[in-house]
C-alpha positions as CSV (number, residue, x, y, z in Angstrom):
1,M,101.2,84.6,95.1
2,A,98.9,83.0,97.5
3,T,97.3,85.6,99.8
4,F,95.3,84.9,102.9
5,I,93.7,88.6,103.1
6,D,90.8,89.4,101.0
7,S,89.4,92.7,99.6
8,T,87.2,93.6,102.5
9,P,88.2,95.6,105.5
10,D,89.6,93.7,108.3
11,E,87.4,94.7,111.4
12,S,90.2,93.9,113.8
13,C,92.4,96.7,112.3
14,E,91.2,99.6,114.4
15,S,93.6,102.0,115.7
16,V,92.8,102.9,119.5
17,G,92.2,106.3,120.9
18,N,90.4,109.1,119.4
19,V,92.7,109.3,116.2
20,K,90.5,109.3,113.1
21,T,91.4,106.6,110.6
22,V,90.6,105.4,107.2
23,D,90.5,101.8,105.6
24,V,93.5,101.4,103.2
25,L,93.6,97.9,102.0
26,G,92.2,96.7,105.1
27,Y,94.2,98.7,107.5
28,R,93.1,101.6,109.5
29,V,95.5,104.2,108.7
30,A,95.6,107.6,110.5
31,T,94.4,110.7,108.9
32,C,97.1,112.8,110.6
33,T,100.0,114.8,109.7
34,V,103.4,114.5,110.6
35,E,103.0,116.9,113.3
36,Q,99.8,115.4,114.9
37,A,101.5,112.0,114.7
38,A,104.5,113.5,116.7
39,H,102.1,115.1,119.4
40,W,100.4,111.8,119.4
41,V,103.9,110.0,120.2
42,I,104.8,112.2,122.7
43,E,101.4,111.9,124.8
44,A,101.7,108.3,124.7
45,T,105.2,108.5,126.0
46,E,103.6,109.2,129.4
47,G,103.3,105.4,130.4
48,L,102.3,101.9,129.8
49,P,100.9,99.7,128.4
50,S,103.4,99.8,125.6
51,K,102.2,101.1,122.2
52,L,103.2,100.5,118.8
53,L,103.3,102.7,115.7
54,I,103.7,101.4,112.3
55,T,104.9,103.6,109.4
56,L,103.2,101.8,106.6
57,N,104.5,101.5,103.2
58,P,103.7,99.5,100.0
59,E,106.6,96.8,100.9
60,I,105.1,96.2,104.2
61,V,101.6,95.6,102.7
62,V,102.9,93.3,99.9
63,R,104.9,91.2,102.8
64,A,101.7,91.1,105.1
65,Q,99.6,89.6,102.2
66,I,101.1,86.3,102.5
67,D,102.6,86.8,106.3
68,R,100.1,86.4,108.7
69,E,102.1,87.5,111.8
70,L,102.9,90.6,110.1
71,H,99.3,91.4,109.1
72,Q,98.2,90.8,112.7
73,T,101.1,93.1,113.8
74,I,100.1,95.8,111.6
75,C,96.3,95.3,112.9
76,G,97.5,95.2,116.5
77,A,99.5,98.5,116.2
78,E,97.8,101.4,118.3
79,L,98.7,103.8,115.3
80,I,99.4,103.3,111.7
81,V,100.8,106.1,109.5
82,A,101.0,106.4,105.9
83,D,104.8,106.5,105.3
84,G,105.0,105.6,101.7
85,I,103.2,107.7,99.0
86,G,101.9,104.7,97.5
87,V,99.7,104.3,100.6
88,V,98.5,107.9,100.0
89,W,97.8,107.0,96.5
90,A,95.9,104.0,97.3
91,A,93.7,105.6,99.6
92,R,93.0,108.4,97.2
93,R,91.9,105.4,94.8
94,S,89.4,104.2,97.2
95,G,88.0,107.7,97.8
96,Q,89.8,108.2,101.1
97,I,91.8,111.3,101.9
98,L,95.2,111.6,103.8
99,P,96.2,115.0,104.7
100,E,100.0,114.1,104.0
101,R,102.8,111.5,104.1
102,V,104.2,110.7,107.4
103,P,107.9,109.6,106.5
104,G,109.6,107.9,109.4
105,V,112.6,110.4,109.2
106,D,110.2,113.4,109.5
107,L,108.2,111.9,112.4
108,T,111.2,111.1,114.1
109,T,113.1,114.2,114.1
110,R,109.9,115.8,115.0
111,I,109.2,113.8,117.8
112,L,112.9,114.3,119.3
113,E,112.3,118.1,118.8
114,L,109.2,118.0,120.6
115,G,110.5,115.6,123.4
116,G,113.7,117.6,124.0
117,Q,115.8,117.0,127.4
118,S,113.0,115.2,128.9
119,L,112.6,112.3,126.2
120,R,114.5,109.0,127.3
121,V,115.3,107.4,124.0
122,Y,116.9,104.2,123.1
123,L,118.3,103.4,119.6
124,L,118.3,99.8,118.5
125,G,119.7,98.7,114.9
126,A,121.7,99.4,112.2
127,E,125.6,98.1,111.7
128,P,127.8,98.6,114.6
129,G,128.8,101.9,115.6
130,I,125.8,103.7,113.6
131,A,123.4,103.7,116.7
132,A,126.1,105.3,119.0
133,Q,126.8,108.1,116.1
134,A,123.0,108.5,116.2
135,A,123.1,108.9,119.8
136,D,125.7,111.7,119.5
137,Y,123.7,113.5,116.8
138,I,120.5,113.4,118.9
139,S,122.0,114.5,122.2
140,N,123.8,117.4,120.6
141,R,120.9,118.4,118.0
142,Y,117.7,117.7,120.2
143,H,119.4,117.3,123.6
144,C,117.2,114.4,124.2
145,T,118.5,111.8,126.7
146,V,119.8,108.6,124.8
147,V,119.7,105.9,127.7
148,G,121.2,103.1,125.4
149,T,122.2,101.8,122.1
150,H,122.7,98.7,120.3
151,H,123.8,97.5,116.6
152,G,121.0,95.5,114.9
153,Y,123.1,92.3,114.4
154,F,121.8,89.8,116.9
155,N,120.0,86.5,116.1
156,T,120.3,83.7,118.7
157,V,117.8,83.4,121.6
158,D,120.4,84.2,124.0
159,E,121.2,87.5,122.2
160,I,117.8,88.4,121.7
161,A,117.3,88.1,125.4
162,E,120.2,90.1,126.3
163,V,119.2,92.9,124.0
164,V,115.7,93.0,125.4
165,A,116.9,92.9,129.0
166,K,119.3,95.9,128.2
167,V,116.3,97.7,126.6
168,R,114.0,97.4,129.5
169,S,116.5,98.1,132.1
170,S,117.3,101.3,130.6
171,R,113.7,102.5,131.0
172,P,113.4,104.7,127.8
173,H,110.2,106.4,126.8
174,L,110.4,105.8,123.2
175,L,112.4,102.7,121.4
176,L,113.6,103.8,117.8
177,A,114.1,100.3,116.1
178,G,115.9,100.0,112.6
179,L,115.9,96.3,112.4
180,G,115.1,95.8,108.7
181,E,112.2,94.0,107.6
182,D,111.7,92.1,110.8
183,Q,111.4,95.3,112.9
184,E,107.8,95.2,113.4
185,L,107.8,91.6,114.1
186,F,110.5,92.0,116.8
187,L,108.8,94.7,118.6
188,Q,105.4,92.8,118.6
189,R,107.0,89.8,119.8
190,H,109.0,91.2,122.6
191,R,106.4,94.2,123.5
192,D,105.7,93.1,126.9
193,A,109.1,92.2,127.7
194,L,110.5,95.4,126.3
195,G,108.2,97.4,128.6
196,V,108.7,100.8,126.5
197,P,105.5,103.2,126.3
198,V,106.2,104.0,122.5
199,M,108.0,101.9,120.0
200,I,108.5,102.5,116.3
201,G,110.1,100.6,113.5
202,V,112.2,103.5,111.9
203,G,114.1,101.5,109.1
204,G,117.1,103.3,107.5
205,T,116.5,106.5,110.1
206,L,119.2,105.7,112.3
207,D,121.8,105.8,109.4
208,V,120.5,109.3,108.3
209,L,120.8,110.5,111.9
210,A,124.3,109.3,112.0
211,G,125.4,110.9,108.9
212,A,125.9,107.4,107.2
213,A,123.0,107.8,104.7
214,K,121.7,111.1,103.0
215,R,118.0,111.7,102.1
216,T,117.1,112.1,98.7
217,P,116.8,115.7,97.2
218,A,113.9,117.7,98.4
219,W,112.2,118.1,95.2
220,T,111.7,114.2,95.1
221,R,109.9,114.3,98.6
222,R,107.7,117.1,97.8
223,V,106.4,115.4,94.6
224,G,106.2,112.0,96.0
225,L,109.2,110.3,94.0
226,E,111.5,109.7,96.9
227,W,111.2,105.8,96.2
228,A,112.0,106.4,92.5
229,W,114.9,108.0,93.3
230,R,116.1,105.4,95.8
231,V,115.4,102.6,93.3
232,G,116.9,104.0,90.3
233,F,120.2,105.1,91.7
234,D,120.8,102.3,94.0
235,P,121.3,98.9,92.4
236,N,120.9,97.4,96.0
237,R,117.1,98.2,96.0
238,W,116.3,96.9,92.6
239,H,115.0,93.9,94.0
240,R,112.3,95.9,95.7
241,L,111.0,97.2,92.3
242,P,108.9,93.9,92.1
243,R,107.2,94.6,95.4
244,L,106.2,97.8,94.2
245,L,104.5,96.5,91.0
246,R,102.7,93.8,93.4
247,F,101.5,96.8,95.4
248,V,99.8,98.6,92.5
249,R,98.4,95.1,91.4
250,I,96.8,94.5,94.9
251,V,95.3,98.3,94.8
252,C,93.8,97.6,91.3
253,T,92.5,94.4,92.2
254,R,90.9,95.7,95.4
255,E,89.3,98.6,93.5
256,R,87.9,96.2,90.8
257,S,86.2,94.0,93.6
258,N,84.7,96.8,95.5
259,Q,83.3,97.8,92.3
260,F,81.1,94.8,92.4
261,L,80.0,95.0,96.1
């Protein structure tokens, strides 16, 4: 598989602000906990310019190896956190220490807890009806102000423009987007037009909040085997296994390269 990213750190991948970061496979990953990341988000919702938070996992890293736009999007994010245990492992292999994983679901729920009634949230993505169900849960559980919802099935130029306009007119502080593999690209491409202080690609978090999907057992999350549980018990995820193996090769290749620097 061809790649345009070499094994040296990308100097453009610098997270802004006073957040300490370490280089993980060329990306500046924040050395923060879930709690610290959630507080960063709450502070960042105070105003524009728009800020993008990326929850980095092995699959995104692998895709970014051959997708320049995605690579640049990650580099342009204001905060990158280690979602996947593989990212924490990769950091450790290079002699860097990340305090813990920052899973998207845990980060999202903590942000909602901290924000409470004063936090204006827009939910974008998942199948029709899921975002609305998640909105009900968020309103009842965290008392946040959900200013709008929209499913993730829109593709044409006109549909995209309509969705972007709806989000902007709702004036949310926080946009949670569960749009699959393209969610980070969507947020970056329309960052200015959306006009939201903080945007996060949250994957399947909306399904979890809506009660349409369950998290893996707590013990799998404690020992970092959540990914193995999901891949092993869900045939729809089996196609992801080659990417995980590819990630291991990327880490090992970079490790060998650094030995000769």
